N, C-alpha and C positions, 0 to 999 in steps of 0.2 A: 518127879516124873516129867519127862519131856516128850511131847507128842508132836510129830510133824504131819502136816496135812498132805497126804498123797492121794493121787487119783486112783479110782477103781477102773480097771480096764477089762475088755473082753467079756463083759457081763451083759446078758440080755435082760431087759427090764420091762415089766408090764407097767402100765400107767399107775403111778403111786396112789395110795389111798390114805396114808397117814397125814394128818393135818399139822403142819409146822407151827401154825399160830397157837396151838394148844400148849406148846413148850413155853412160848412167851407168856401165855396166860397163867403159868405157874407162879409168876411174880418174883419168887426168890428160891434159894437153895432148898429150904424146907419144903416148899411147894413141889419142887422137882422130885425130891425123895418120896414125898407122899403119893404122887401120881405115878411115878415110873419105877419106884423101888431103888433103894440105895445100892443094891447089888448090880444095877445097870448103869451106875454113874461113877465116874472119876470126879470127885467133888472139887478138888483144888489142884490144879496143875498148870504148867507153862505150855502154851500152845504157839507153834511157829506158824505165822500167817505172812507168807511172802517174805519181806525183809524186816518184819516186826515179830517180836516175841511178847505175847500177852498172857495175862493170868485169867483163868476161867475154869469152866467145868466141861466135861465131855460125856454126853449121854450116848449109851450104846456104842462104846469105842470099838473101832476097827470092824464095823459091820456096815451094811447098807442103810442101817437106821441111825448112823452116827450124826450127832448134832453138836456143834460147838456153841457153848453158852457163855456170854460175857455179862458182867454186872457193873452197875454204878451205885455206890453207896448201899450195896447189898441187894439191890433190885435188878432183875433181869432186864437188860435193855437191848440185847442183840443175840439173835440165834442164827447160826450160819451152817449151811451144808455145802460141801465141795465134792467135786469129782464128776465122772461121766454119768453116774446113776445114783439114785437115792430112793428110799421108800417114802419120802416126804414130799408133799406139795403144799403150796400156800392156799388160803381161801380164795385168793384172786386167780388161782389156776396156774401158777408157775411151778415148774419142777425141773430138775437137772436133766440135760439131754435135749431140751426143746431147741428147735431151730430159731434163729433170730427172727425170721419172718413170722413164726408162730407167736413169739412174744410181742411182736409189733401188732398183731391182731388182738391180743389180750389188752394191750395198752390202748387200743382203738385210735392210735395216732403214731406217727413217726417219732423217733427219739434220737438223742445224741450220745455217741460213745467216744471214748478216747481211742487213738490209733493203736494198732497192734505192735507186738514184738518189743515190749519193754516191761518193766516191773508192774505197771498199773494198766497194761494194755487191755483193750476190749471191755473197759468198764463203763457202765452207763453214767454219763455226766449229768444229763437232765432227761426226764420223761416228757418234757415239753408240754406240760398241762394235760397229759393223758391220764387214763384211769389208774395207772400204777404210781402216780405221783403222791396222792393223798396228803393229809396233814397230820393224821394221828399216828400212822405207821409209814415208815419209809422202806421201799424195796431197793436193795443194793444188789446189782446184778453184774456179772462179768462173763463175757463171751470170749472164747479162744479155741484154738485147736492145739492138741497136745504137742509140746515141743516146737510150737510155731509151724507145725505142718499146715499146709494150705492147699490141699487137694482141690482141683477144679479151677485154680487160677495159677498164673505164671509167677515166677519170682519177681519179675518187674512189676506186675500188677499188685502183688503183696506189698512191695516197697511203697507203692502209692498210697496205701491205707495204713502204713506203719508209722510209729514214732509218736513223740509227745505233742500231739495236736488233737483237734476234735473233728468228728465227722457225723453228718446226718446219716442215719442208717439207710436212707434211700440212695446213697452213693451206689452207682451201678456195680462197682467191684465188690463192695460189701454185700450187696444183694446176691451177687454171683457166688461169693464164698459161703454165705449163709451159715456162719459158725454156730456152734451149740452153746447153750447156757451151761457153764460148769462151775459157777460159784454164785450162791444166792443167800442173801441175808434179809431178815426182817428186823428193822431197828425201831425201837420206841424212842423218839427224840427226848433229850433231856438238856437242861441248862448246866454247862460245866462250871466248876469253880475257877478261880483265877489261875491257879497253877495248871489245871487241866486245859484251860484255854490257851495258855502259853505253849504247852506241849503240843496241842493240836495245831497251833499256828506254825510251830517248827516242822511238824510232819507235813502239813500242807505245803509249806515253802519248799521242803525237801523234794516233794513229789509234784511240784507245780508243773502244769502243762505249759510248755513254751509255745508262744505264738510267733 
């Protein structure tokens, strides 16, 4: 089965109440089945993530409860939600649809993101020592507007914050745009083996932010 991650649109959402960290706490596939029931899970499938296709599981597929689950040596290391809305939030208080300035308050510090309008645009590069940095769990967040829409700023302004470079979120045009959080992952760090390290190196090189 091949699932593509598409955005949910035109859906009103109350503040989420489900805790995403509980999915990560399941540890492995058996734990997922025990907690959420096998009927709510696509256990083994290929998942399209941007320009990558990865193997993993999908919890509550094609609903606002959908979670993408990825493993390392059978252990859950990454849980991801995508789109404009989701029924999940993190224990840190992040959820899809939050404005960048709201996330800035949760982090209790400014942070750095990549420029917009490319494959890895609007992704947090560094939490700059803020509360979302952590050392046990990593928050991976991406901000964007659908199809690079940029209501509230001009095309010329959008061009100034686009491309393969890095920006402090205090940049006045980014503050003016104030994009929403539409992809969020909680990642449990692990040490890759030699081959995984090489593959990661190739991926990083492929998507390297140019200075």
